C-alpha positions as CSV (number, residue, x, y, z in Angstrom):
1,M,128.1,124.4,118.9
2,K,124.3,124.9,118.5
3,K,122.0,122.5,120.1
4,I,120.9,119.5,118.1
5,I,117.2,119.7,117.1
6,G,116.2,116.1,116.4
7,F,114.0,113.1,117.0
8,Y,115.5,112.2,120.4
9,Q,113.7,110.8,123.5
10,P,116.4,110.5,126.2
11,L,115.1,108.5,129.2
12,I,116.4,111.0,131.8
13,F,114.7,114.0,130.1
14,Q,111.1,112.8,130.2
15,P,108.3,114.4,132.3
16,Y,107.5,111.9,135.1
17,A,104.5,111.5,137.4
18,F,105.3,108.8,139.9
19,F,101.8,108.4,141.4
20,Q,99.5,108.5,138.4
21,K,97.0,105.7,138.0
22,N,97.9,102.8,135.8
23,Y,95.1,101.9,133.3
24,F,97.1,99.4,131.3
25,K,97.3,95.6,131.6
26,K,100.7,93.9,131.3
27,K,99.0,90.9,129.6
28,N,98.0,93.2,126.7
29,F,101.5,94.8,126.4
30,F,103.6,93.9,123.4
31,L,107.0,94.6,121.9
32,S,105.5,96.5,118.9
33,F,102.3,97.5,117.1
34,A,102.8,94.5,114.8
35,D,103.2,92.1,117.7
36,A,99.9,93.4,119.2
37,L,98.2,93.0,115.9
38,V,99.4,89.4,115.4
39,C,98.1,88.4,118.9
40,L,94.7,90.0,118.1
41,I,94.3,88.4,114.7
42,K,95.4,84.9,116.0
43,Q,93.2,85.0,119.1
44,L,89.9,86.4,117.6
45,P,87.7,83.8,115.9
46,G,86.7,83.9,112.2
47,I,89.7,85.5,110.7
48,T,90.6,83.3,107.7
49,G,93.3,85.3,105.9
50,Q,90.9,85.6,102.9
51,D,88.9,88.5,104.3
52,N,88.9,92.2,103.3
53,I,90.9,94.6,105.4
54,L,90.0,98.3,105.1
55,L,92.8,100.9,105.6
56,P,93.6,104.5,104.7
57,N,95.4,105.1,101.4
58,F,98.0,107.0,103.4
59,Y,99.6,104.5,105.8
60,C,103.0,103.1,106.8
61,P,104.3,101.0,103.8
62,D,106.0,98.5,106.1
63,T,102.8,98.0,108.1
64,L,100.8,97.6,104.9
65,N,103.1,94.9,103.7
66,F,102.8,93.1,107.1
67,I,99.0,93.3,107.1
68,S,98.7,92.0,103.5
69,H,99.6,88.6,104.8
70,Y,96.3,88.5,106.7
71,G,93.8,89.5,104.1
72,R,93.0,91.5,101.0
73,L,93.8,95.2,101.4
74,I,91.0,97.7,100.5
75,F,91.5,101.5,100.9
76,Y,89.5,104.5,101.9
77,K,90.6,108.0,100.7
78,V,92.8,110.4,102.6
79,N,92.6,114.1,101.5
80,S,95.6,116.3,100.8
81,D,95.3,117.9,104.3
82,F,95.4,114.4,106.0
83,S,91.7,114.5,106.7
84,I,89.6,111.4,105.9
85,D,87.1,111.3,103.1
86,K,84.3,110.1,105.4
87,E,81.8,109.4,102.6
88,N,84.3,107.3,100.8
89,Y,85.1,105.5,104.1
90,F,81.5,104.5,104.6
91,E,81.1,103.6,100.9
92,Q,84.0,101.2,101.1
93,I,82.6,99.6,104.2
94,A,79.2,99.1,102.5
95,K,80.8,97.8,99.3
96,F,83.4,95.4,100.5
97,N,82.1,94.4,104.0
98,P,85.6,94.3,105.5
99,K,86.3,91.8,108.3
100,I,88.9,94.3,109.8
101,I,88.7,98.1,109.6
102,I,91.8,100.1,110.6
103,N,91.1,103.7,111.5
104,Y,94.1,105.9,111.2
105,C,94.7,109.6,110.4
106,F,98.1,111.5,110.7
107,T,96.3,114.3,112.6
108,G,94.1,112.0,114.7
109,F,91.1,109.9,113.5
110,E,87.8,110.9,115.1
111,L,84.2,110.0,114.4
112,T,81.2,112.1,115.4
113,L,78.4,110.6,117.4
114,E,76.3,110.4,114.2
115,E,79.2,108.7,112.3
116,K,79.7,106.2,115.1
117,T,76.0,105.3,114.9
118,R,76.3,105.0,111.1
119,L,79.3,102.8,111.4
120,L,77.6,100.4,113.8
121,Q,74.6,100.2,111.5
122,T,76.8,99.5,108.4
123,I,79.2,96.8,109.7
124,K,78.4,93.2,110.7
125,P,78.4,92.3,114.4
126,D,81.7,90.4,114.1
127,T,83.6,93.2,112.2
128,I,86.8,94.1,114.0
129,I,87.5,97.8,114.3
130,I,91.1,98.8,115.2
131,D,92.1,102.4,116.0
132,D,95.7,102.9,115.2
133,F,97.3,105.1,117.8
134,A,100.9,104.6,116.6
135,H,101.2,108.4,116.3
136,R,99.1,109.3,119.3
137,I,99.3,109.1,123.0
138,I,96.5,107.0,124.6
139,E,94.5,108.2,127.5
140,P,92.7,105.0,128.4
141,E,90.3,106.6,130.8
142,K,88.9,108.7,127.9
143,I,88.2,105.8,125.4
144,D,84.6,105.2,124.4
145,Y,84.5,101.7,122.9
146,L,81.9,101.2,120.1
147,N,81.5,97.5,121.0
148,N,83.4,94.4,122.2
149,N,85.2,94.2,118.8
150,H,86.6,97.7,119.0
151,F,90.3,97.8,119.8
152,I,93.1,100.4,120.2
153,I,96.8,99.8,119.5
154,D,99.6,102.3,120.1
155,S,103.3,102.4,119.6
156,I,105.1,104.0,122.5
157,R,108.5,104.1,120.9
158,K,107.2,106.9,118.7
159,H,106.9,109.3,121.7
160,S,109.0,107.7,124.5
161,P,112.4,106.2,125.1
162,V,111.1,102.6,125.6
163,L,109.7,99.9,123.4
164,G,106.1,98.7,123.6
165,S,102.6,98.6,122.4
166,H,99.3,98.5,124.4
167,L,96.4,96.6,123.0
168,L,93.2,97.9,124.5
169,G,89.8,96.3,124.2
170,Q,86.6,96.4,126.3
171,K,86.9,92.8,127.4
172,F,90.0,91.5,125.6
173,L,92.8,89.8,127.5
174,C,95.6,88.2,125.5
175,Q,96.2,84.5,126.0
176,N,99.8,83.6,126.9
177,K,99.9,80.7,124.4
178,N,99.8,83.2,121.6
179,V,102.7,85.3,122.9
180,A,106.4,84.6,123.2
181,G,107.9,85.9,126.5
182,L,111.6,85.9,125.4
183,N,113.3,85.3,122.0
184,L,116.2,86.5,119.9
185,Y,113.9,89.0,118.2
186,K,113.1,90.7,121.5
187,L,116.7,90.7,122.6
188,K,117.9,92.3,119.3
189,A,115.1,94.9,119.4
190,H,116.0,96.0,123.0
191,F,119.8,95.9,122.2
192,W,119.4,98.3,119.3
193,Q,116.9,100.5,121.2
194,L,119.5,100.8,124.0
195,I,122.3,101.7,121.6
196,K,120.1,104.2,119.9
197,G,119.0,105.8,123.2
198,A,122.6,106.1,124.4
199,L,123.7,107.7,121.2
200,E,120.8,110.1,121.3
201,L,121.6,111.1,124.9
202,G,125.3,111.7,123.9
203,S,124.3,113.7,120.9
204,Y,122.0,115.9,123.0
205,L,124.5,116.4,125.9
206,F,127.6,117.0,123.7
207,R,125.8,118.6,120.8
208,S,127.4,116.1,118.5
209,V,126.4,115.7,114.9
210,F,128.6,112.6,114.7
211,L,126.7,110.8,117.5
212,N,123.4,111.9,116.0
213,D,124.4,110.4,112.7
214,L,125.3,107.1,114.5
215,S,121.9,107.2,116.3
216,E,120.1,107.5,113.0
217,K,122.0,104.4,111.7
218,A,121.1,102.5,114.9
219,F,117.5,103.6,114.4
220,L,117.4,102.2,110.8
221,I,118.9,98.9,112.0
222,H,116.3,98.8,114.8
223,D,113.5,99.7,112.4
224,E,114.4,96.7,110.2
225,I,114.1,94.4,113.3
226,I,111.0,95.6,115.1
227,G,107.7,94.2,114.0
228,N,109.3,91.6,111.7
229,N,108.6,88.4,113.6
230,P,105.9,85.9,112.8
231,Q,105.0,85.2,116.4
232,A,103.6,87.9,118.7
233,T,106.1,88.8,121.4
234,G,105.3,90.5,124.7
235,G,106.8,93.7,125.9
236,S,109.3,93.8,128.8
237,W,108.2,94.5,132.4
238,L,110.8,97.3,132.6
239,S,109.4,99.1,129.6
240,F,105.9,98.7,130.9
241,L,106.8,100.2,134.3
242,I,108.9,103.1,132.9
243,Y,106.1,104.1,130.5
244,N,103.6,104.1,133.4
245,L,105.8,106.7,135.2
246,I,105.8,109.1,132.2
247,D,103.4,112.0,132.6
248,R,101.5,111.4,129.4
249,K,99.1,114.3,129.9
250,K,102.1,116.7,130.3
251,L,103.8,115.2,127.3
252,K,100.6,115.4,125.2
253,A,100.0,119.0,126.2
254,H,103.6,119.9,125.3
255,Y,103.3,118.3,121.9
256,H,100.2,120.3,121.2
257,Q,101.7,123.6,122.4
258,I,104.8,123.1,120.3
259,A,102.9,122.0,117.2
260,M,100.8,125.2,117.5
261,Y,104.0,127.3,117.8
262,Y,105.6,125.5,114.8
263,N,102.5,126.4,112.8
264,Q,102.5,130.0,113.9
265,K,106.2,130.6,113.1
266,L,106.3,128.7,109.8
267,S,103.2,130.5,108.6
268,E,105.2,133.7,108.7
269,T,107.4,132.4,105.9
270,K,105.7,133.6,102.7
271,N,107.0,131.4,99.9
272,A,105.0,129.5,97.3
273,L,107.3,126.5,97.7
274,I,106.2,125.6,101.2
275,Y,102.9,125.7,103.1
276,N,101.5,124.3,106.3
277,L,98.1,123.2,107.6
278,D,95.4,125.6,108.7
279,S,95.8,126.5,112.4
280,K,92.3,125.2,113.0
281,I,93.4,121.7,111.9
282,I,96.5,121.8,114.1
283,K,94.5,123.1,117.1
284,K,92.2,120.0,117.0
285,S,94.8,117.5,116.0
286,E,97.0,115.0,117.8
287,L,100.4,115.1,116.2
288,N,103.5,113.1,116.9
289,Y,105.5,115.0,114.2
290,Y,105.0,118.5,112.8
291,P,104.4,118.3,109.0
292,L,105.5,121.0,106.5
293,F,104.5,120.7,102.9
294,V,107.5,121.3,100.6
295,N,107.8,121.5,96.9
296,N,109.8,118.5,95.5
297,K,112.3,120.7,93.7
298,I,113.7,122.1,97.0
299,K,112.8,119.3,99.4
300,F,116.2,117.7,99.7
301,D,118.1,120.9,99.4
302,L,116.1,122.2,102.4
303,L,116.7,119.1,104.4
304,Q,120.4,119.3,103.7
305,Y,120.6,123.0,104.5
306,L,118.8,122.5,107.9
307,R,121.0,119.5,108.7
308,E,124.0,121.8,108.3
309,K,122.4,124.0,111.0
310,N,121.9,121.0,113.4
311,I,118.2,120.8,112.5
312,F,117.3,117.2,111.7
313,A,114.0,117.1,109.8
314,D,113.1,114.0,107.8
315,I,110.6,112.3,105.5
316,L,107.9,110.3,107.3
317,W,107.5,107.4,104.8
318,P,109.6,107.7,101.6
319,A,107.4,107.8,98.5
320,E,109.7,105.2,96.8
321,E,108.5,102.6,99.3
322,V,104.9,103.0,98.0
323,K,104.1,99.9,95.9
324,N,100.3,99.9,95.7
325,Q,98.8,102.1,93.0
326,E,95.7,102.7,95.2
327,L,97.8,104.6,97.8
328,N,97.9,108.4,97.8
329,Y,101.4,108.7,96.4
330,G,101.2,112.5,96.1
331,L,100.6,112.9,99.8
332,Y,103.6,110.7,100.7
333,D,105.8,112.8,98.5
334,S,104.5,116.2,99.6
335,F,105.8,117.0,103.1
336,I,108.7,116.7,105.6
337,I,108.4,116.3,109.3
338,F,110.0,118.1,112.2
339,P,110.4,116.7,115.7
340,L,107.9,117.1,118.5
341,N,109.5,115.9,121.8
342,Y,109.8,117.1,125.4
343,L,113.2,118.8,124.7
344,I,112.0,121.0,121.8
345,N,111.1,124.5,122.9
346,K,110.0,127.8,121.4
347,D,113.5,129.1,121.1
348,D,114.4,126.0,119.0
349,I,111.5,126.7,116.7
350,D,112.5,130.4,116.4
351,Y,115.9,129.2,115.3
352,L,114.4,126.7,112.9
353,A,112.1,129.3,111.3
354,K,114.9,131.8,111.0
355,N,117.0,129.2,109.1
356,I,114.1,128.4,106.7
357,D,113.8,132.1,105.9
358,E,117.6,132.3,105.3
359,F,117.4,129.2,103.0
360,F,114.9,130.9,100.8
361,K,116.9,134.1,100.7
362,K,119.9,132.1,99.4
363,Y,117.8,129.9,97.2
364,D,115.9,132.8,95.5
365,H,119.2,134.5,94.6
366,R,121.0,131.6,93.1
């Protein structure tokens, strides 16, 4: 049977570097992105729950729902190619004076030196800036903090086999009184992560669609649990240690190389019902999944056809979960994602591209 091409991250098939320097602090390591955010919000002074929070209008619906409990949501515009409308970003800051600004972009949020200066001149001294690295791999040694109220939060389960989230700040150290060490929420999250990982490994080794389907069900159960706890919960020591052994530079380089190859191969498919991002965007981006824009009339047919070929693409955030009219509904509904992980290689992408071509040959002659 053909190899499974899917969103798996088996523990034993990661690139490891056993003697790399550790830049992370265990005190600032949490079970999930939401747990890190809760700790930050509860520890920093002056957050009343009545403040404006500025976010992109293309963002995880579950996270938006979670953040809405801590303030009024205001949005800046995201363009159809995932880029940020920077003028609108600065206009919203000037207009609403948000207490918290969350910087996120699917392809990687970046500010030029001029934009950083402009941001610091526009915000108040106590404004909290959070860079969302949930879909990026942090390289702590390369971070250039804007000030003491600038923070970075990642989500390592998106690109590794373990649970956790690092909260990085220039001088921030989480206080233990704000964080639970062990609770039922943490046990359930790790249990389902373990089940999912075992099923993914079995699916990969035995090329089993059945086990892959079970791993997807385990993922959905796990996804309902993680980040849904009112008290911030710390990450485990074991996850912290394992992640610090993963060669993140090698992983990041592989993601970039494979994303470029995806773009090259899928650009060769000439059909008006699909399109991909310009190669210049991919080249300077930091992707955790590869996006392909697909017309709605064939989207689910294509996903099903690829599934029959052992290629498990997906939708990042289902458009039906979008509740706020200010969100960019069209962008949510416009693309599917393909996996970027250490086990995906160029041969897999050749196979994937070949099957997309075959899908259109059959579709065009129906």
